[in-house]
Backbone as ProteinMPNN parsed JSONL, in Angstrom:
{"seq_chain_A": "XXXXXXXXXXXXXXXXXXXXXXXXXXXXXXXXXXXXXXXXXXXXXXXXXXXXXXXXXXXXXXXXXXXXXXXXXXXXXXXXXXXXXXXXXXXXXXXXXXXXXXXXXXXXXXXXXXXXXXXXXXXXXXXXXXXXXXXXXXXXXXXXXXXXXXXXXXXXXXXXXXXXXXXXXXXXXXXXXXXXXXXXXXXXXXXXXXXXXXXXXXXXXXXXXXXXXXXXXXXXXXXXXXXXXXX", "coords_chain_A": {"N_chain_A": [[225.69, -15.143, -123.968], [229.11, -14.554, -124.388], [232.007, -16.477, -125.471], [234.246, -15.656, -124.062], [233.124, -14.383, -121.792], [231.939, -16.617, -120.694], [234.173, -18.034, -119.934], [235.19, -16.435, -117.872], [233.07, -16.622, -116.078], [233.193, -19.36, -115.554], [235.639, -19.458, -114.226], [234.948, -18.138, -111.898], [233.024, -19.909, -110.896], [234.661, -22.032, -110.281], [235.676, -21.157, -107.941], [233.663, -21.015, -106.155], [231.566, -21.096, -103.219], [229.207, -22.683, -101.345], [228.285, -21.796, -98.824], [229.143, -19.17, -98.793], [227.601, -18.196, -100.848], [225.027, -18.101, -99.712], [225.473, -16.082, -97.844], [226.009, -13.869, -99.498], [223.589, -13.643, -100.911], [221.887, -12.911, -98.856], [222.62, -10.298, -98.322], [222.205, -8.94, -100.672], [220.176, -6.465, -102.15], [216.642, -6.84, -102.289], [215.422, -5.937, -104.575], [217.366, -5.909, -106.513], [217.624, -7.6, -108.658], [219.548, -9.495, -109.036], [221.438, -12.557, -108.963], [223.522, -14.861, -107.108], [226.74, -16.349, -107.363], [228.422, -17.186, -105.371], [231.079, -16.431, -104.232], [233.964, -15.591, -102.467], [234.884, -12.226, -101.694], [237.586, -11.561, -101.921], [238.46, -13.469, -103.733], [236.912, -12.82, -105.926], [238.017, -10.33, -106.591], [240.593, -11.201, -107.21], [240.088, -12.701, -109.491], [239.202, -10.661, -111.201], [241.565, -9.187, -111.389], [243.158, -10.878, -112.865], [242.057, -10.507, -115.326], [242.493, -7.924, -116.11], [243.554, -6.793, -118.416], [241.58, -7.008, -120.246], [239.741, -6.049, -123.116], [237.861, -3.036, -123.355], [235.5, -3.306, -124.729], [234.345, -5.643, -123.955], [233.325, -5.208, -121.481], [230.579, -4.255, -121.08], [229.042, -6.643, -121.216], [229.79, -7.94, -118.876], [229.067, -6.089, -116.891], [226.325, -6.029, -117.177], [225.513, -8.491, -116.431], [223.442, -11.072, -114.94], [224.528, -12.102, -112.675], [225.858, -11.361, -109.577], [228.62, -11.503, -108.867], [229.851, -11.467, -111.367], [229.26, -8.905, -112.253], [230.692, -7.513, -110.319], [233.276, -8.285, -110.974], [233.47, -6.994, -113.469], [233.234, -4.23, -112.738], [235.411, -4.039, -111.076], [237.501, -4.496, -112.84], [237.389, -2.099, -114.281], [238.211, -0.387, -112.212], [240.802, -1.389, -111.629], [242.072, -0.838, -114.064], [241.963, 1.949, -114.001], [243.721, 2.467, -111.948], [246.198, 2.046, -112.979], [249.527, 3.05, -113.558], [250.472, 5.675, -115.657], [248.189, 5.746, -117.186], [246.466, 7.483, -119.64], [244.675, 10.581, -120.391], [242.716, 10.083, -122.293], [242.24, 7.346, -122.037], [241.283, 7.331, -119.407], [238.969, 8.798, -119.811], [237.454, 7.005, -121.355], [237.051, 4.936, -119.529], [235.587, 6.292, -117.585], [233.306, 7.02, -119.102], [232.342, 4.467, -119.688], [231.543, 3.627, -117.146], [229.507, 5.573, -116.442], [227.72, 5.322, -118.584], [226.674, 2.861, -118.172], [225.388, 2.89, -115.784], [222.931, 2.002, -114.904], [223.266, -0.663, -114.37], [225.074, -0.644, -112.381], [224.138, -0.926, -109.604], [224.186, -1.4, -106.894], [225.423, -0.614, -103.663], [228.115, -1.412, -103.114], [229.202, -1.869, -105.6], [229.285, 0.704, -106.64], [231.049, 1.896, -104.752], [233.377, 0.517, -105.242], [234.508, 1.529, -107.599], [233.886, 4.24, -108.178], [235.496, 6.389, -106.973], [238.121, 6.379, -108.278], [237.566, 5.884, -111.022], [235.556, 7.711, -111.772], [235.898, 10.064, -110.128], [238.72, 10.585, -110.327], [239.05, 11.026, -113.075], [237.647, 13.438, -113.358], [239.17, 15.201, -111.952], [240.747, 17.307, -112.982], [238.871, 18.709, -114.37], [235.619, 20.16, -115.184], [233.297, 19.887, -112.528], [230.654, 19.584, -112.918], [229.257, 17.249, -113.869], [229.162, 15.693, -111.516], [227.51, 17.187, -109.866], [225.188, 17.036, -111.332], [224.652, 14.297, -111.095], [224.262, 14.287, -108.344], [221.815, 15.455, -108.146], [220.127, 13.615, -109.142], [217.214, 11.486, -109.413], [217.654, 8.995, -108.514], [218.886, 7.15, -105.899], [221.24, 5.633, -105.934], [222.763, 6.816, -107.922], [223.164, 9.3, -106.824], [224.768, 8.483, -104.759], [227.048, 7.767, -106.191], [227.924, 10.341, -106.914], [228.837, 11.574, -104.464], [230.634, 9.669, -103.587], [232.522, 9.525, -105.635], [233.676, 11.96, -105.158], [235.408, 11.437, -103.091], [237.943, 11.008, -104.154], [238.696, 13.541, -104.969], [238.831, 14.834, -102.516], [240.941, 13.425, -101.39], [243.017, 14.468, -102.845], [243.206, 16.936, -101.738], [241.376, 18.778, -102.603], [238.755, 20.503, -101.709], [236.492, 22.137, -102.012], [234.366, 21.564, -103.947], [233.602, 18.923, -103.072], [232.563, 19.607, -100.504], [230.467, 21.256, -101.263], [228.873, 19.395, -102.6], [228.313, 17.714, -100.446], [226.76, 19.453, -98.923], [224.493, 19.586, -100.524], [223.538, 17.004, -100.263], [223.364, 16.231, -97.626], [221.059, 15.896, -96.092], [219.749, 13.88, -97.362], [217.187, 11.557, -98.352], [217.867, 8.901, -98.335], [219.854, 6.369, -96.801], [221.795, 5.238, -98.325], [223.035, 7.363, -99.389], [223.497, 9.305, -97.347], [225.256, 8.057, -95.582], [227.802, 7.761, -97.018], [228.146, 10.525, -97.308], [228.674, 11.326, -94.673], [231.091, 9.923, -94.335], [232.673, 11.185, -96.289], [232.814, 13.764, -95.202], [234.19, 13.234, -92.842], [236.678, 12.553, -93.975], [237.347, 14.998, -95.112], [237.82, 16.382, -92.761], [240.242, 15.26, -91.963], [242.035, 16.58, -93.484], [241.448, 19.318, -93.306], [240.503, 20.398, -90.512], [239.16, 22.576, -89.465], [237.414, 23.405, -91.49], [235.681, 21.246, -91.606], [234.478, 21.416, -89.033], [233.236, 23.905, -89.251], [231.429, 23.317, -91.314], [229.773, 21.384, -90.107], [228.724, 22.915, -88.028], [227.191, 24.683, -89.525], [225.342, 23.047, -90.802], [224.23, 21.263, -89.043], [221.607, 20.93, -88.142], [220.387, 19.684, -90.21], [221.483, 17.219, -90.372], [221.457, 13.706, -89.922], [221.716, 11.643, -86.976], [223.455, 9.469, -87.41], [224.953, 10.288, -89.632], [226.142, 12.56, -88.575], [227.723, 11.394, -86.547], [229.51, 9.833, -88.06], [230.801, 11.88, -89.484], [232.073, 13.376, -87.486], [233.685, 11.666, -86.121], [236.492, 11.516, -85.806], [237.143, 13.869, -84.604], [238.472, 15.847, -81.904], [237.13, 15.353, -78.614], [236.008, 17.662, -77.483], [235.472, 19.363, -79.649], [233.759, 17.741, -81.093], [231.495, 17.677, -79.643], [228.848, 18.786, -80.459], [225.618, 20.034, -80.523], [222.767, 18.326, -81.849], [219.749, 18.052, -83.577], [217.088, 15.682, -83.523]], "CA_chain_A": [[226.988, -15.013, -123.302], [230.228, -14.853, -125.269], [232.947, -17.482, -124.967], [235.108, -15.013, -123.07], [232.349, -14.226, -120.566], [231.763, -17.962, -120.146], [235.441, -18.404, -119.268], [235.253, -15.711, -116.596], [232.076, -17.226, -115.191], [233.715, -20.662, -115.141], [236.677, -19.203, -113.218], [234.25, -17.819, -110.649], [232.407, -21.142, -110.405], [235.723, -22.849, -109.683], [236.001, -20.584, -106.635], [232.403, -20.826, -105.425], [231.405, -21.682, -101.89], [227.765, -22.607, -101.057], [228.042, -20.98, -97.628], [229.324, -17.777, -99.192], [226.448, -17.81, -101.671], [223.95, -17.725, -98.798], [225.814, -14.784, -97.261], [225.852, -12.833, -100.519], [222.167, -13.482, -101.2], [221.24, -12.214, -97.738], [222.915, -8.859, -98.328], [221.781, -8.3, -101.912], [218.829, -5.887, -102.066], [215.623, -7.696, -102.901], [215.049, -5.4, -105.883], [218.559, -5.774, -107.347], [217.513, -8.454, -109.836], [220.778, -10.265, -109.167], [221.67, -13.823, -108.287], [224.911, -14.96, -106.66], [227.453, -17.61, -107.552], [228.921, -17.549, -104.051], [232.536, -16.335, -104.261], [234.477, -14.6, -101.525], [235.267, -11.012, -102.394], [239.01, -11.633, -102.242], [238.6, -14.275, -104.932], [236.329, -12.039, -107.022], [239.017, -9.34, -106.984], [241.694, -11.917, -107.85], [239.629, -13.024, -110.843], [239.221, -9.412, -111.972], [242.945, -8.786, -111.649], [243.646, -11.74, -113.935], [241.46, -10.082, -116.584], [242.602, -6.469, -116.193], [243.88, -6.388, -119.784], [240.406, -7.217, -121.094], [239.326, -4.881, -123.882], [236.655, -2.425, -122.791], [234.311, -3.728, -125.461], [233.754, -6.796, -123.272], [232.821, -4.823, -120.152], [229.119, -4.213, -120.949], [228.51, -7.971, -120.945], [230.019, -8.242, -117.466], [228.302, -5.17, -116.052], [224.892, -6.315, -117.297], [225.273, -9.892, -116.078], [222.518, -11.289, -113.818], [225.291, -12.621, -111.545], [226.51, -10.303, -108.803], [230.081, -11.586, -108.939], [230.274, -11.051, -112.708], [229.234, -7.43, -112.263], [231.795, -7.027, -109.502], [234.484, -8.44, -111.783], [233.478, -5.911, -114.455], [233.499, -2.927, -112.124], [236.772, -4.102, -110.54], [238.406, -4.302, -113.972], [237.436, -0.648, -114.491], [239.016, 0.209, -111.147], [242.204, -1.772, -111.813], [242.59, -0.084, -115.197], [242.135, 3.339, -113.571], [244.861, 2.536, -111.03], [247.46, 1.835, -113.682], [250.4, 4.193, -113.794], [250.617, 6.006, -117.066], [246.908, 5.845, -117.895], [246.332, 8.85, -120.135], [243.357, 11.177, -120.223], [241.76, 9.427, -123.186], [241.864, 6.074, -121.415], [240.43, 7.635, -118.257], [237.667, 9.203, -120.337], [236.722, 5.818, -121.779], [236.629, 4.249, -118.301], [234.536, 7.147, -117.017], [232.099, 6.884, -119.914], [231.824, 3.109, -119.5], [230.847, 3.625, -115.854], [228.273, 6.357, -116.452], [226.801, 4.821, -119.597], [226.108, 1.59, -117.707], [225.072, 3.052, -114.369], [221.731, 1.227, -114.56], [223.696, -1.966, -113.877], [225.871, -0.391, -111.166], [222.921, -0.641, -108.839], [224.378, -1.795, -105.5], [226.369, 0.33, -103.072], [229.525, -1.804, -103.17], [229.662, -1.677, -106.971], [229.637, 2.127, -106.698], [232.215, 2.201, -103.926], [234.56, -0.144, -105.801], [235.136, 2.198, -108.737], [233.571, 5.659, -108.374], [236.563, 7.357, -106.679], [239.18, 6.464, -109.287], [237.059, 5.894, -112.392], [234.808, 8.948, -111.99], [236.536, 11.194, -109.459], [240.057, 10.867, -110.857], [238.909, 11.625, -114.406], [237.143, 14.809, -113.241], [240.031, 15.982, -111.066], [241.183, 18.552, -113.648], [237.789, 19.104, -115.271], [234.407, 20.645, -114.529], [232.629, 18.9, -111.658], [229.216, 19.633, -113.178], [228.651, 15.911, -113.89], [228.891, 15.227, -110.15], [226.336, 17.904, -109.364], [224.031, 16.461, -112.023], [224.372, 13.027, -110.418], [223.763, 14.586, -106.997], [220.407, 15.858, -108.264], [219.38, 12.506, -109.745], [216.147, 10.917, -108.586], [218.088, 7.657, -108.125], [219.822, 7.248, -104.775], [222.532, 5.021, -106.253], [223.516, 7.8, -108.692], [223.597, 10.319, -105.86], [225.903, 7.897, -104.041], [228.219, 7.925, -107.054], [228.397, 11.731, -106.847], [229.604, 11.863, -103.248], [231.733, 8.714, -103.478], [233.557, 9.989, -106.565], [234.34, 13.114, -104.538], [236.477, 10.974, -102.191], [239.241, 11.187, -104.805], [239.008, 14.975, -104.924], [239.243, 15.129, -101.14], [242.273, 12.835, -101.199], [243.984, 15.379, -103.463], [243.153, 18.216, -101.042], [240.407, 19.64, -103.284], [237.631, 20.37, -100.776], [235.35, 23.021, -102.265], [233.246, 20.854, -104.572], [233.073, 17.891, -102.169], [231.737, 20.209, -99.459], [229.232, 21.703, -101.911], [228.077, 18.189, -102.813], [227.83, 17.284, -99.13], [225.672, 20.357, -98.534], [223.313, 19.191, -101.285], [223.097, 15.642, -99.978], [223.506, 15.903, -96.206], [219.778, 15.461, -95.538], [219.122, 12.989, -98.344], [216.222, 10.624, -97.767], [218.392, 7.536, -98.358], [221.132, 6.106, -96.149], [222.774, 4.968, -99.374], [223.693, 8.639, -99.679], [223.953, 10.041, -96.163], [226.432, 7.415, -94.98], [229.032, 8.263, -97.641], [228.32, 11.951, -96.989], [229.378, 11.364, -93.396], [232.467, 9.481, -94.556], [233.369, 12.252, -97.014], [233.091, 14.847, -94.263], [235.28, 12.771, -91.972], [237.926, 12.661, -94.734], [237.646, 16.438, -95.168], [238.38, 16.757, -91.464], [241.641, 14.832, -91.875], [242.836, 17.555, -94.22], [241.174, 20.669, -92.801], [239.554, 20.196, -89.418], [238.347, 23.789, -89.281], [236.339, 23.416, -92.477], [234.696, 20.26, -91.17], [233.742, 21.956, -87.896], [232.359, 24.971, -89.772], [230.343, 22.682, -92.07], [228.85, 20.767, -89.145], [228.029, 23.996, -87.335], [226.222, 25.297, -90.439], [224.357, 22.1, -91.329], [223.939, 20.221, -88.055], [220.167, 20.708, -88.014], [219.957, 18.857, -91.335], [222.227, 15.961, -90.346], [220.996, 12.63, -89.05], [222.711, 11.298, -85.953], [224.485, 8.58, -87.952], [225.832, 11.099, -90.472], [226.902, 13.402, -87.654], [228.745, 10.576, -85.878], [230.538, 9.515, -89.043], [231.533, 13.098, -89.84], [232.839, 13.932, -86.362], [234.298, 10.546, -85.408], [237.904, 11.746, -85.515], [237.36, 15.157, -83.955], [238.645, 15.825, -80.445], [235.819, 15.298, -77.966], [235.471, 18.994, -77.257], [234.915, 19.875, -80.897], [232.701, 16.863, -81.572], [230.304, 17.834, -78.786], [227.961, 19.763, -81.056], [224.242, 19.542, -80.386], [222.073, 18.015, -83.085], [218.344, 17.735, -83.369], [216.559, 14.509, -84.242]], "C_chain_A": [[228.102, -15.405, -124.279], [231.126, -15.919, -124.65], [233.829, -16.896, -123.873], [234.366, -14.846, -121.742], [232.124, -15.573, -119.897], [233.021, -18.42, -119.414], [235.572, -17.702, -117.921], [234.261, -16.306, -115.601], [232.557, -18.579, -114.688], [234.794, -20.494, -114.074], [236.052, -18.879, -111.871], [233.609, -19.073, -110.06], [233.446, -22.053, -109.764], [236.056, -22.384, -108.275], [234.76, -20.439, -105.749], [232.393, -21.61, -104.12], [229.927, -21.553, -101.527], [227.438, -21.747, -99.835], [228.162, -19.509, -97.966], [228.145, -17.308, -100.034], [225.281, -17.369, -100.787], [224.208, -16.351, -98.192], [225.586, -13.66, -98.261], [224.381, -12.571, -100.787], [221.457, -12.718, -100.096], [221.489, -10.711, -97.788], [222.578, -8.172, -99.642], [220.391, -7.696, -101.733], [217.827, -6.736, -102.828], [215.24, -7.235, -104.303], [216.234, -5.276, -106.837], [218.456, -6.56, -108.646], [218.708, -9.355, -110.049], [220.717, -11.59, -108.424], [223.151, -13.879, -107.921], [225.477, -16.337, -106.967], [227.943, -18.115, -106.202], [230.434, -17.588, -104.011], [232.974, -15.274, -103.268], [235.041, -13.404, -102.283], [236.747, -11.02, -102.771], [239.232, -12.399, -103.536], [237.984, -13.583, -106.152], [237.354, -11.024, -107.524], [240.198, -10.011, -107.691], [241.331, -12.288, -109.286], [239.679, -11.782, -111.725], [240.653, -9.007, -112.325], [243.548, -9.616, -112.781], [243.165, -11.275, -115.313], [241.556, -8.575, -116.784], [242.89, -5.979, -117.612], [242.708, -6.56, -120.745], [240.029, -5.931, -121.826], [237.992, -4.353, -123.35], [235.379, -2.854, -123.508], [233.612, -4.914, -124.809], [233.104, -6.426, -121.945], [231.299, -4.76, -120.066], [228.499, -5.564, -120.635], [228.706, -8.404, -119.507], [229.118, -7.381, -116.584], [226.801, -5.442, -116.09], [224.537, -7.752, -116.929], [224.249, -10.004, -114.951], [223.22, -11.818, -112.571], [226.042, -11.489, -110.858], [228.022, -10.328, -108.972], [230.607, -11.19, -110.317], [230.273, -9.533, -112.814], [230.398, -6.868, -111.449], [233.123, -7.209, -110.213], [234.58, -7.295, -112.786], [233.846, -4.575, -113.853], [234.913, -2.888, -111.542], [237.804, -3.955, -111.652], [238.519, -2.809, -114.297], [238.356, 0.013, -113.462], [240.496, -0.125, -111.321], [242.824, -1.028, -112.992], [242.856, 1.372, -114.802], [243.347, 3.505, -112.659], [246.209, 2.466, -111.741], [248.246, 3.121, -113.849], [250.494, 4.436, -115.295], [249.321, 6.032, -117.842], [246.709, 7.287, -118.343], [244.883, 9.323, -120.046], [242.315, 10.512, -121.109], [241.31, 8.095, -122.602], [240.956, 6.322, -120.218], [239.035, 8.075, -118.7], [236.832, 7.985, -120.724], [236.247, 5.0, -120.574], [235.45, 4.978, -117.658], [233.228, 6.979, -117.786], [231.496, 5.489, -119.791], [231.03, 3.03, -118.204], [229.5, 4.335, -115.977], [227.252, 5.832, -117.458], [226.142, 3.501, -119.2], [225.7, 1.663, -116.235], [223.821, 2.271, -113.965], [222.084, -0.15, -114.011], [224.59, -1.851, -112.635], [224.874, 0.039, -110.102], [222.982, -1.095, -107.386], [225.517, -0.952, -104.936], [227.825, -0.092, -103.24], [230.077, -1.778, -104.589], [230.073, -0.218, -107.18], [230.954, 2.382, -105.98], [233.501, 1.62, -104.509], [235.264, 0.731, -106.829], [234.912, 3.7, -108.824], [234.728, 6.602, -108.044], [237.583, 7.496, -107.802], [238.648, 6.565, -110.711], [236.347, 7.206, -112.705], [235.558, 10.146, -111.408], [237.882, 11.575, -110.039], [239.961, 11.527, -112.225], [238.513, 13.097, -114.314], [238.047, 15.717, -112.408], [240.435, 17.316, -111.683], [240.132, 19.056, -114.622], [236.621, 19.673, -114.47], [233.775, 19.525, -113.704], [231.117, 18.883, -111.879], [228.588, 18.242, -113.269], [228.336, 15.367, -112.503], [227.66, 15.911, -109.578], [225.06, 17.416, -110.063], [223.652, 15.119, -111.407], [223.777, 13.267, -109.035], [222.298, 14.993, -107.009], [219.546, 14.774, -108.919], [218.258, 12.042, -108.827], [216.473, 9.495, -108.138], [219.156, 7.759, -107.038], [221.195, 6.697, -105.133], [223.389, 5.973, -107.09], [223.98, 8.948, -107.792], [224.774, 9.789, -105.041], [227.172, 7.999, -104.886], [228.792, 9.329, -106.942], [229.285, 11.967, -105.639], [230.776, 10.902, -103.095], [232.857, 9.057, -104.438], [234.342, 11.143, -105.975], [235.411, 12.704, -103.532], [237.849, 11.223, -102.818], [239.652, 12.653, -104.801], [239.516, 15.347, -103.536], [240.658, 14.627, -100.899], [243.358, 13.726, -101.783], [243.983, 16.76, -102.816], [242.206, 19.22, -101.657], [239.079, 19.522, -102.541], [236.383, 21.15, -101.163], [234.156, 22.272, -102.858], [232.728, 19.704, -103.711], [232.192, 18.462, -101.064], [230.428, 20.74, -100.039], [228.306, 20.522, -102.187], [227.502, 17.688, -101.494], [226.681, 18.162, -98.665], [224.38, 20.017, -99.272], [222.691, 17.904, -100.744], [223.015, 15.3, -98.49], [222.198, 15.444, -95.566], [219.005, 14.582, -96.525], [218.22, 11.977, -97.644], [216.764, 9.209, -97.653], [219.723, 7.426, -97.625], [222.202, 5.695, -97.146], [223.6, 6.212, -99.674], [224.26, 9.28, -98.423], [225.146, 9.376, -95.48], [227.729, 7.832, -95.671], [229.237, 9.767, -97.488], [229.085, 12.088, -95.674], [230.835, 10.959, -93.532], [233.274, 10.552, -95.278], [233.733, 13.398, -96.077], [234.206, 14.471, -93.293], [236.626, 12.917, -92.673], [238.329, 14.109, -94.94], [238.329, 16.873, -93.887], [239.82, 16.331, -91.284], [242.567, 15.846, -92.524], [242.683, 18.958, -93.646], [240.08, 20.567, -91.743], [238.627, 21.395, -89.244], [237.177, 23.818, -90.261], [235.267, 22.377, -92.127], [233.85, 20.823, -90.034], [232.781, 23.05, -88.36], [231.176, 24.378, -90.538], [229.314, 22.096, -91.111], [228.06, 21.843, -88.41], [226.932, 24.612, -88.209], [225.077, 24.363, -90.803], [223.893, 21.071, -90.302], [222.446, 19.94, -87.926], [219.614, 19.847, -89.145], [220.577, 17.461, -91.295], [221.553, 14.944, -89.442], [222.093, 12.323, -88.038], [223.823, 10.422, -86.528], [225.462, 9.349, -88.848], [226.728, 11.978, -89.612], [228.04, 12.605, -86.998], [229.867, 10.209, -86.832], [231.416, 10.731, -89.323], [232.486, 13.537, -88.735], [233.629, 12.874, -85.601], [235.73, 10.839, -84.965], [238.189, 13.085, -84.853], [237.659, 14.969, -82.469], [237.288, 15.963, -79.774], [235.207, 16.68, -77.756], [234.823, 19.587, -78.493], [233.748, 19.046, -81.378], [231.409, 17.045, -80.8], [229.435, 18.974, -79.289], [226.555, 19.223, -80.981], [223.644, 19.309, -81.758], [220.667, 17.593, -82.786], [217.966, 16.487, -84.127], [215.556, 14.999, -85.278]], "O_chain_A": [[228.04, -16.457, -124.915], [231.021, -16.225, -123.462], [234.123, -17.559, -122.878], [234.921, -15.138, -120.683], [232.118, -15.665, -118.669], [232.941, -19.11, -118.398], [236.014, -18.305, -116.942], [234.578, -16.474, -114.423], [232.353, -18.913, -113.521], [234.867, -21.282, -113.131], [236.559, -19.291, -110.827], [233.649, -19.274, -108.846], [233.143, -22.767, -108.808], [236.653, -23.13, -107.499], [234.822, -19.798, -104.7], [233.088, -22.611, -103.943], [229.426, -20.434, -101.409], [226.424, -21.049, -99.819], [227.378, -18.69, -97.486], [227.737, -16.151, -99.944], [224.62, -16.374, -101.083], [223.287, -15.549, -98.041], [225.033, -12.617, -97.913], [223.96, -11.418, -100.882], [220.527, -11.959, -100.366], [220.648, -9.932, -97.34], [222.653, -6.947, -99.73], [219.504, -8.367, -101.206], [218.137, -7.282, -103.886], [214.789, -8.034, -105.123], [216.126, -4.609, -107.866], [219.122, -6.229, -109.627], [218.87, -9.923, -111.128], [220.042, -11.727, -107.404], [223.939, -13.046, -108.369], [224.791, -17.352, -106.847], [227.889, -19.311, -105.917], [231.022, -18.645, -103.785], [232.413, -14.178, -103.236], [235.6, -13.548, -103.37], [237.113, -10.53, -103.84], [240.085, -12.031, -104.344], [238.47, -13.738, -107.272], [237.542, -10.87, -108.731], [240.742, -9.466, -108.651], [242.164, -12.2, -110.188], [240.144, -11.842, -112.863], [240.916, -8.539, -113.433], [244.354, -9.113, -113.564], [243.772, -11.596, -116.334], [240.779, -8.005, -117.549], [242.507, -4.865, -117.969], [242.841, -6.284, -121.937], [239.999, -4.855, -121.229], [237.117, -5.121, -122.951], [234.291, -2.768, -122.938], [232.436, -5.169, -125.068], [232.407, -7.246, -121.347], [230.75, -5.182, -119.048], [227.536, -5.639, -119.872], [227.889, -9.149, -118.966], [228.487, -7.878, -115.651], [226.087, -5.122, -115.141], [223.394, -8.178, -117.096], [224.186, -9.125, -114.091], [222.591, -11.97, -111.524], [226.781, -10.745, -111.504], [228.639, -9.286, -109.196], [231.7, -10.634, -110.421], [231.183, -8.945, -113.398], [231.015, -5.876, -111.836], [234.014, -6.371, -110.072], [235.641, -6.691, -112.941], [234.685, -3.858, -114.399], [235.545, -1.831, -111.515], [238.863, -3.362, -111.442], [239.614, -2.311, -114.559], [239.176, 0.865, -113.805], [241.35, 0.749, -111.179], [243.986, -0.629, -112.925], [243.854, 1.959, -115.219], [243.937, 4.584, -112.611], [247.241, 2.793, -111.156], [247.697, 4.154, -114.234], [250.583, 3.499, -116.088], [249.332, 6.312, -119.04], [246.773, 8.209, -117.53], [243.987, 8.564, -119.675], [241.155, 10.391, -120.717], [240.129, 7.754, -122.665], [239.969, 5.611, -120.028], [238.041, 7.762, -118.045], [235.633, 7.941, -120.448], [235.155, 4.432, -120.604], [234.462, 4.369, -117.247], [232.167, 6.815, -117.184], [230.274, 5.341, -119.79], [229.957, 2.428, -118.171], [228.463, 3.756, -115.65], [226.049, 5.893, -117.208], [225.168, 3.077, -119.82], [225.666, 0.653, -115.532], [223.671, 1.916, -112.796], [221.299, -0.743, -113.271], [224.828, -2.834, -111.933], [224.782, 1.216, -109.751], [221.952, -1.169, -106.716], [226.461, -0.616, -105.65], [228.688, 0.753, -103.482], [231.29, -1.677, -104.775], [231.087, 0.061, -107.819], [231.862, 3.006, -106.529], [234.585, 2.163, -104.296], [236.49, 0.691, -106.931], [235.688, 4.384, -109.491], [234.933, 7.559, -108.79], [237.879, 8.61, -108.234], [239.233, 7.272, -111.531], [236.517, 7.755, -113.794], [235.821, 11.122, -112.11], [238.165, 12.759, -110.224], [240.694, 12.472, -112.514], [238.987, 13.916, -115.101], [237.717, 16.882, -112.186], [240.465, 18.337, -110.996], [240.454, 19.749, -115.586], [236.635, 19.669, -113.239], [233.727, 18.371, -114.129], [230.383, 18.248, -111.122], [227.471, 18.061, -112.784], [227.348, 14.654, -112.329], [226.859, 15.284, -108.885], [223.986, 17.388, -109.46], [222.47, 14.832, -111.217], [222.889, 12.532, -108.603], [221.614, 14.885, -105.991], [218.372, 15.0, -109.212], [218.343, 12.188, -107.607], [215.667, 8.857, -107.461], [220.2, 8.38, -107.237], [222.211, 7.231, -104.687], [224.615, 5.946, -106.984], [225.064, 9.497, -107.986], [225.669, 10.548, -104.671], [228.248, 8.285, -104.36], [230.01, 9.498, -106.882], [230.381, 12.509, -105.779], [231.806, 11.273, -102.533], [234.029, 8.898, -104.097], [235.532, 11.296, -106.249], [236.242, 13.529, -103.152], [238.798, 11.598, -102.129], [240.832, 12.968, -104.647], [240.498, 16.076, -103.393], [241.475, 15.312, -100.283], [244.484, 13.746, -101.287], [244.677, 17.663, -103.285], [242.22, 20.393, -101.283], [238.354, 18.544, -102.724], [235.3, 20.835, -100.67], [233.051, 22.344, -102.32], [231.514, 19.52, -103.624], [231.174, 17.862, -100.72], [229.391, 20.68, -99.379], [227.091, 20.635, -102.028], [226.34, 17.286, -101.43], [225.723, 17.664, -98.073], [223.293, 20.144, -98.71], [221.471, 17.736, -100.765], [222.632, 14.185, -98.138], [222.221, 14.683, -94.599], [217.774, 14.549, -96.52], [218.46, 11.594, -96.499], [216.183, 8.388, -96.943], [220.608, 8.265, -97.792], [223.393, 5.793, -96.849], [224.729, 6.118, -100.155], [225.396, 9.754, -98.435], [225.963, 10.06, -94.863], [228.676, 8.224, -94.989], [230.371, 10.243, -97.531], [230.029, 12.872, -95.576], [231.714, 11.569, -92.924], [234.427, 10.804, -94.927], [234.836, 13.94, -96.153], [235.061, 15.295, -92.967], [237.603, 13.349, -92.062], [239.518, 14.426, -94.945], [239.295, 17.636, -93.913], [240.558, 16.966, -90.531], [243.737, 15.958, -92.159], [243.66, 19.696, -93.516], [238.89, 20.641, -92.047], [237.451, 21.239, -88.915], [236.07, 24.213, -89.896], [234.077, 22.617, -92.335], [232.624, 20.716, -90.071], [231.638, 23.109, -87.905], [230.053, 24.871, -90.429], [228.113, 22.295, -91.29], [226.857, 21.693, -88.195], [225.881, 25.014, -87.709], [223.968, 24.819, -91.081], [223.226, 20.101, -90.663], [222.062, 18.81, -87.626], [218.497, 19.337, -89.048], [220.224, 16.609, -92.111], [221.129, 15.269, -88.333], [223.251, 12.698, -88.224], [224.993, 10.596, -86.186], [226.665, 9.086, -88.822], [227.92, 12.124, -89.884], [229.172, 13.081, -86.907], [231.041, 10.263, -86.466], [232.64, 10.615, -89.389], [233.584, 14.017, -89.016], [234.185, 13.163, -84.542], [236.132, 10.453, -83.868], [239.344, 13.406, -84.571], [237.153, 14.035, -81.847], [236.394, 16.619, -80.307], [233.989, 16.831, -77.847], [233.774, 20.226, -78.417], [232.832, 19.577, -82.007], [230.346, 16.615, -81.249], [229.301, 20.003, -78.628], [226.315, 18.07, -81.34], [223.973, 20.008, -82.716], [220.423, 16.85, -81.836], [218.45, 16.248, -85.234], [214.978, 14.193, -86.007]]}, "name": "protein", "num_of_chains": 1, "seq": "XXXXXXXXXXXXXXXXXXXXXXXXXXXXXXXXXXXXXXXXXXXXXXXXXXXXXXXXXXXXXXXXXXXXXXXXXXXXXXXXXXXXXXXXXXXXXXXXXXXXXXXXXXXXXXXXXXXXXXXXXXXXXXXXXXXXXXXXXXXXXXXXXXXXXXXXXXXXXXXXXXXXXXXXXXXXXXXXXXXXXXXXXXXXXXXXXXXXXXXXXXXXXXXXXXXXXXXXXXXXXXXXXXXXXXX"}
């Protein structure tokens, strides 16, 4: 551990709470390989914001840390950098590459959700979406989650074609890590173009789990949401 990483870890330890540590440990997947310091998420984000100017060369050490909160600081720094006004395409490319090149350490759903929309989705907004389709075909559920979660940013910009194509690929995925964000993505599509959401559900309802269906149609008027679905 470098001196700089030790300083960030010390800042997190200053904010630790034994009760919070128990809560974090209970929700960490048993196969994550991570331990927890025990810091409330608000404080983790505050720590990351204090270190937003950190050079990207220090990020791998955070992202590969055995401590959950250290990884969350690292991924949050990526997100905060991506949010900055005036970030140019080269900077966004470096953030994007840092995320994808260290995806083995971005191995929990909330690490994906924290940064994939702006770090991955924003960078690809004016580029080929082939990387998302490659992630969508990964044998790793967490990488498939990145594909559909990154598409949230495309949807936010009114770009619906590729997100709907990704949803069609993933709508009957074997993992809830993937089908839940698929449902959320479809719900967000419906906020922009309700007709396209209804058409998608009508075409793919036999492949959708009940939970995905409910997420996708949550905001539809009751008459439109009343579409039959098979278990």
